[in-house]
C-alpha positions as CSV (number, residue, x, y, z in Angstrom):
1,M,-19.2,-13.2,-37.6
2,A,-16.0,-15.1,-38.1
3,D,-14.8,-14.1,-34.7
4,R,-17.9,-15.4,-33.0
5,E,-17.7,-18.7,-34.8
6,K,-13.9,-19.1,-34.1
7,K,-13.5,-22.2,-31.9
8,R,-11.4,-21.7,-28.8
9,C,-8.2,-23.7,-28.8
10,T,-8.1,-26.3,-25.9
11,I,-5.5,-28.5,-24.4
12,D,-7.1,-31.4,-26.4
13,D,-6.5,-29.5,-29.6
14,V,-2.8,-28.9,-28.7
15,A,-2.3,-32.6,-27.8
16,R,-4.0,-33.8,-31.0
17,E,-2.0,-31.5,-33.3
18,L,1.3,-32.6,-31.8
19,G,0.3,-36.3,-31.4
20,I,1.1,-36.3,-27.7
21,S,-1.0,-36.9,-24.5
22,K,-2.9,-34.2,-22.7
23,T,-0.8,-35.0,-19.6
24,T,2.4,-34.2,-21.6
25,V,1.0,-30.9,-22.7
26,S,-0.1,-30.1,-19.1
27,R,3.4,-30.9,-17.8
28,A,5.0,-28.8,-20.5
29,L,2.8,-25.8,-19.6
30,S,3.3,-26.1,-15.8
31,G,7.0,-26.9,-15.9
32,K,6.4,-29.8,-13.6
33,G,7.2,-33.4,-14.4
34,R,9.5,-35.0,-16.9
35,V,9.2,-33.4,-20.4
36,S,12.0,-32.9,-22.8
37,R,13.2,-29.5,-23.8
38,E,12.3,-30.2,-27.4
39,T,8.7,-31.2,-26.5
40,R,8.2,-28.2,-24.3
41,E,9.3,-25.9,-27.1
42,K,6.9,-27.6,-29.5
43,V,4.1,-27.2,-27.1
44,L,4.8,-23.5,-26.5
45,A,5.1,-22.8,-30.2
46,C,1.8,-24.6,-30.8
47,I,-0.1,-22.7,-28.2
48,E,1.3,-19.4,-29.6
49,R,0.0,-20.3,-33.1
50,C,-3.5,-21.2,-32.0
51,D,-3.8,-18.6,-29.2
52,Y,-4.4,-21.2,-26.5
53,Q,-5.7,-19.7,-23.3
54,P,-5.8,-22.0,-20.2
55,N,-9.1,-22.5,-18.4
56,V,-8.5,-20.8,-15.1
57,I,-11.5,-22.4,-13.4
58,A,-10.4,-25.9,-14.4
59,R,-6.8,-25.1,-13.6
60,G,-7.9,-23.9,-10.2
61,L,-10.0,-27.0,-9.4
62,A,-7.1,-29.3,-10.5
63,Q,-4.6,-27.4,-8.2
64,S,-7.1,-26.5,-5.4
65,R,-6.6,-22.8,-6.2
66,T,-9.0,-19.9,-6.9
67,Y,-6.4,-17.6,-8.4
68,N,-7.9,-14.8,-6.3
69,I,-6.1,-12.6,-3.8
70,G,-8.1,-11.0,-1.0
71,L,-7.3,-7.3,-0.2
72,L,-8.6,-6.1,3.2
73,L,-9.3,-2.4,3.7
74,P,-10.4,-1.0,7.1
75,E,-14.1,-0.4,7.1
76,D,-13.7,2.9,8.9
77,Y,-10.9,4.3,6.9
78,A,-11.2,8.1,6.5
79,E,-11.2,10.2,3.4
80,I,-7.7,11.3,4.3
81,D,-6.4,7.8,3.8
82,F,-7.8,7.4,0.3
83,P,-4.8,8.5,-1.8
84,F,-2.6,6.0,0.1
85,F,-5.0,3.1,-0.4
86,K,-5.7,4.0,-4.1
87,E,-2.0,4.0,-5.0
88,C,-1.3,0.9,-3.0
89,M,-4.3,-1.0,-4.6
90,S,-3.1,0.0,-8.1
91,G,0.3,-1.7,-7.5
92,I,-1.3,-4.8,-6.0
93,C,-3.8,-5.2,-8.9
94,E,-1.0,-4.6,-11.5
95,K,1.3,-7.3,-10.0
96,A,-1.6,-9.7,-9.5
97,A,-2.7,-9.4,-13.1
98,Q,0.8,-10.1,-14.4
99,H,0.5,-13.6,-12.8
100,N,-3.1,-14.2,-13.8
101,Y,-4.6,-13.5,-10.4
102,D,-7.6,-11.4,-9.6
103,V,-8.1,-9.2,-6.5
104,I,-11.2,-9.4,-4.3
105,L,-11.7,-6.3,-2.2
106,S,-13.3,-6.6,1.3
107,M,-14.0,-3.9,3.8
108,V,-13.3,-5.3,7.3
109,D,-13.8,-4.0,10.8
110,G,-10.9,-4.8,13.0
111,K,-13.2,-6.6,15.4
112,N,-16.1,-7.8,13.3
113,L,-14.6,-10.3,10.8
114,D,-17.9,-11.6,9.3
115,Q,-16.9,-10.7,5.7
116,L,-13.5,-12.2,6.1
117,R,-14.9,-15.4,7.7
118,R,-17.2,-15.9,4.7
119,M,-14.4,-15.3,2.3
120,I,-12.2,-17.9,3.9
121,A,-15.0,-20.4,4.6
122,N,-16.2,-20.3,1.0
123,H,-12.6,-20.7,-0.3
124,K,-12.8,-17.5,-2.4
125,V,-9.1,-16.6,-2.1
126,D,-5.7,-18.3,-2.0
127,G,-4.1,-15.6,0.2
128,V,-4.7,-12.2,1.7
129,I,-3.1,-8.8,1.8
130,V,-3.8,-6.9,5.1
131,T,-3.6,-3.2,4.8
132,R,-2.1,-0.7,7.2
133,A,-4.8,0.0,9.8
134,L,-5.6,-3.7,10.3
135,V,-2.1,-5.0,10.9
136,N,-2.6,-5.2,14.7
137,S,-6.3,-6.1,14.8
138,S,-7.9,-9.5,15.3
139,V,-7.5,-10.1,11.5
140,R,-4.0,-11.4,11.8
141,P,-4.6,-14.0,14.5
142,F,-7.6,-15.2,12.6
143,L,-5.7,-15.7,9.4
144,K,-2.9,-17.5,11.3
145,E,-5.4,-19.8,12.9
146,K,-7.0,-20.7,9.6
147,K,-3.5,-21.1,8.0
148,V,-4.2,-18.7,5.3
149,P,-1.1,-17.2,3.6
150,F,-1.0,-13.4,4.2
151,V,1.2,-10.3,4.0
152,A,0.7,-7.2,6.1
153,I,1.3,-3.7,4.8
154,G,2.3,-1.7,7.8
155,T,4.8,-1.9,10.7
156,P,3.6,-4.3,13.4
157,Q,3.5,-3.2,17.0
158,A,5.8,-6.1,18.0
159,Q,7.9,-8.5,16.0
160,E,6.7,-12.1,15.9
161,P,8.1,-15.3,14.1
162,G,6.6,-16.0,10.7
163,L,4.9,-12.6,10.3
164,I,5.6,-11.2,6.8
165,W,5.2,-7.5,6.5
166,I,6.3,-4.5,4.4
167,D,6.0,-0.8,4.9
168,N,7.2,2.6,3.8
169,Q,10.0,4.3,5.8
170,N,7.6,6.6,7.6
171,R,9.6,7.1,10.8
172,E,12.9,7.7,8.8
173,G,11.1,10.1,6.4
174,S,9.5,12.1,9.3
175,R,12.8,12.3,11.1
176,E,14.6,13.7,8.0
177,L,12.0,16.2,7.0
178,T,11.6,17.5,10.5
179,G,15.3,17.7,10.8
180,I,15.6,19.8,7.7
181,L,13.1,22.3,9.2
182,L,15.0,22.4,12.4
183,M,18.3,22.9,10.5
184,K,16.7,25.9,8.8
185,G,16.3,27.5,12.3
186,L,12.7,26.7,13.1
187,R,12.3,26.0,16.8
188,R,8.6,25.8,17.5
189,L,7.3,23.2,15.1
190,A,3.7,22.1,15.5
191,L,2.5,18.7,14.5
192,L,-0.9,17.8,13.1
193,G,-1.6,14.1,13.0
194,G,-4.2,11.5,12.2
195,S,-5.7,8.7,14.3
196,R,-3.7,7.6,17.3
197,A,-5.1,4.0,16.6
198,H,-3.0,3.8,13.5
199,L,0.7,2.7,13.8
200,V,1.7,4.9,10.9
201,T,0.8,7.9,13.2
202,K,3.0,6.5,15.9
203,S,5.9,6.0,13.5
204,R,5.6,9.6,12.2
205,V,5.5,11.0,15.8
206,L,8.6,9.0,16.7
207,G,10.4,10.4,13.7
208,Y,9.3,14.0,14.6
209,E,10.6,13.5,18.2
210,A,13.8,11.9,17.1
211,A,14.7,14.9,14.9
212,H,14.2,17.2,17.8
213,S,16.5,15.0,19.9
214,D,19.1,15.1,17.1
215,Y,19.1,18.9,17.1
216,R,18.8,19.1,20.9
217,V,15.5,21.0,20.6
218,R,12.7,20.3,23.0
219,A,9.6,18.9,21.3
220,D,6.7,20.9,22.8
221,E,3.8,18.5,23.5
222,S,1.4,21.4,23.6
223,L,2.1,21.8,19.9
224,M,1.3,18.2,19.0
225,F,-2.3,17.6,17.9
226,M,-3.6,14.1,17.1
227,D,-6.9,12.8,15.7
228,V,-7.4,16.0,13.6
229,D,-9.5,14.2,11.0
230,C,-11.9,17.0,10.1
231,Y,-11.9,20.7,9.2
232,A,-13.3,21.8,12.6
233,K,-10.5,20.0,14.5
234,V,-7.8,21.4,12.2
235,A,-9.3,24.9,12.7
236,S,-9.3,24.6,16.5
237,A,-5.7,23.4,16.4
238,V,-4.6,26.2,14.1
239,D,-6.0,28.8,16.5
240,R,-4.0,27.4,19.4
241,I,-0.9,27.1,17.2
242,L,-1.1,30.7,16.2
243,E,-1.6,31.8,19.8
244,S,1.5,29.9,20.8
245,K,3.7,31.7,18.2
246,A,4.8,28.5,16.4
247,D,7.0,29.2,13.4
248,G,6.2,26.0,11.4
249,I,3.6,23.2,11.1
250,V,4.3,19.6,10.0
251,C,1.2,17.7,8.8
252,M,1.1,13.9,8.7
253,D,-0.6,13.7,5.3
254,D,-1.8,15.6,2.3
255,A,-5.4,15.8,3.3
256,I,-4.7,17.3,6.7
257,T,-2.3,19.7,5.0
258,N,-5.0,20.8,2.6
259,M,-7.4,21.5,5.4
260,L,-4.6,23.4,7.2
261,L,-3.9,25.6,4.1
262,G,-7.6,26.5,4.0
263,C,-7.6,27.5,7.7
264,L,-4.5,29.6,7.3
265,R,-5.9,31.3,4.2
266,E,-9.1,32.2,6.1
267,R,-7.0,33.8,8.9
268,G,-4.9,35.8,6.4
269,V,-1.7,33.9,7.4
270,R,0.9,34.1,4.6
271,I,3.0,31.1,3.7
272,P,6.0,30.9,4.1
273,Q,6.4,34.5,5.3
274,E,4.4,34.1,8.5
275,M,4.2,30.3,8.8
276,R,6.3,27.4,7.2
277,V,4.3,24.3,6.2
278,A,5.4,20.8,5.4
279,S,3.6,17.5,4.8
280,L,4.8,13.9,5.6
281,Y,2.9,12.6,2.5
282,D,3.0,14.1,-0.9
283,S,0.3,14.4,-3.6
284,T,-0.5,16.5,-6.7
285,L,-2.8,18.4,-4.3
286,L,0.2,20.0,-2.7
287,E,2.5,20.2,-5.7
288,Y,0.1,22.6,-7.5
289,Y,-0.9,24.6,-4.5
290,I,0.4,28.2,-4.4
291,P,2.8,28.2,-2.8
292,A,3.7,24.6,-3.5
293,V,4.1,22.6,-0.2
294,T,7.3,20.8,0.9
295,S,6.5,17.1,1.2
296,L,7.7,13.6,1.6
297,H,7.2,11.5,-1.5
298,F,6.8,7.7,-1.2
299,N,6.4,5.2,-4.1
300,T,3.2,3.7,-2.6
301,K,2.3,1.9,-5.8
302,S,5.6,0.0,-5.5
303,L,4.7,-0.8,-1.9
304,G,1.6,-2.5,-3.2
305,M,3.5,-4.3,-5.9
306,N,6.1,-5.6,-3.4
307,A,3.4,-6.7,-1.0
308,C,1.7,-8.7,-3.8
309,Q,5.0,-10.2,-4.8
310,L,5.6,-11.4,-1.3
311,L,2.2,-13.1,-1.2
312,L,2.6,-14.7,-4.6
313,E,5.9,-16.2,-3.5
314,Q,4.1,-17.6,-0.5
315,L,1.6,-19.2,-2.9
316,G,4.5,-20.9,-4.8
317,E,4.4,-18.7,-7.8
318,K,7.6,-17.9,-9.7
319,V,7.6,-14.1,-9.7
320,D,9.4,-12.2,-12.4
321,G,11.4,-9.1,-11.5
322,E,12.9,-7.9,-8.3
323,F,11.6,-5.8,-5.4
324,V,11.4,-2.1,-6.1
325,P,13.4,-0.2,-3.4
326,L,10.9,1.5,-1.1
327,N,12.9,4.7,-0.7
328,Y,11.4,8.2,-0.1
329,Q,12.3,11.6,-1.3
330,V,12.1,14.9,0.5
331,I,10.8,17.5,-2.0
332,L,11.6,21.0,-0.9
333,R,9.1,23.6,-2.2
334,E,8.2,27.2,-1.6
335,S,6.2,26.6,1.6
336,T,9.4,26.3,3.7
337,K,11.6,28.8,2.1
């Protein structure tokens, strides 16, 4: 009962208790304008005593802000992309919450921008984070035209002035992991990949090819299978891989790897005795499989946090903390021994 009747402390209450104007309290809180250090310390001490919470709506109206960030996900993203988006979203939401921003999620088709248009027209967000598959769609030109601050997660097809983007080291990781397998003596490595429309697929293919070039081994195009986004396509590719006498298979992500493992199990192919298997994206799915699968581990949550930090800085926020290095780790497990 007492909690329900407790009056919320307002900026008026702080000003009245300290005998100063509301403007002075506001300046002390925002750090803008001339306010002595002594006054600022008194204001901060007072708001801590009375548990003052600023009115976000009023603050937003005064500063022409919504304190919302838009997060755009591709409408047609496949189930295989879910682990990446989930981890990335977790980092974005955590960083946004640290600075009193909320995240509004929107599913966007690369060509149909109706949801995004409404979001911008109705002034629902201060800035936008564009996720991987949408980096090179019509989303980016639209946001630039409307002068909406945004950050892209994913490597753009071509560099352009003013574009702020961030990404994992997909090409470098693919090159290193493929190189390790070639160093182990494997010479007929198959590659199972996702959608050709996604630049992350292109980056991983380039890394796979670069590793072959490093070791002066020809990358056999007949062993490279793209757009294998369902079990039937993986099964078809596996049959052709087995017929070609490949000695290893590199998968672009954990979901494709999981489907591959099922196909190999159905055909009685033993791992690693008869086929070596590795994934260019790690997850607990692969860590606890028997045998555990050699994988590339990325800190995707940190990728999301760093993307959000870049956007907050564009919005004029003083962001605490430094960027988390976006390194990767090759985790060697039983599947490639």
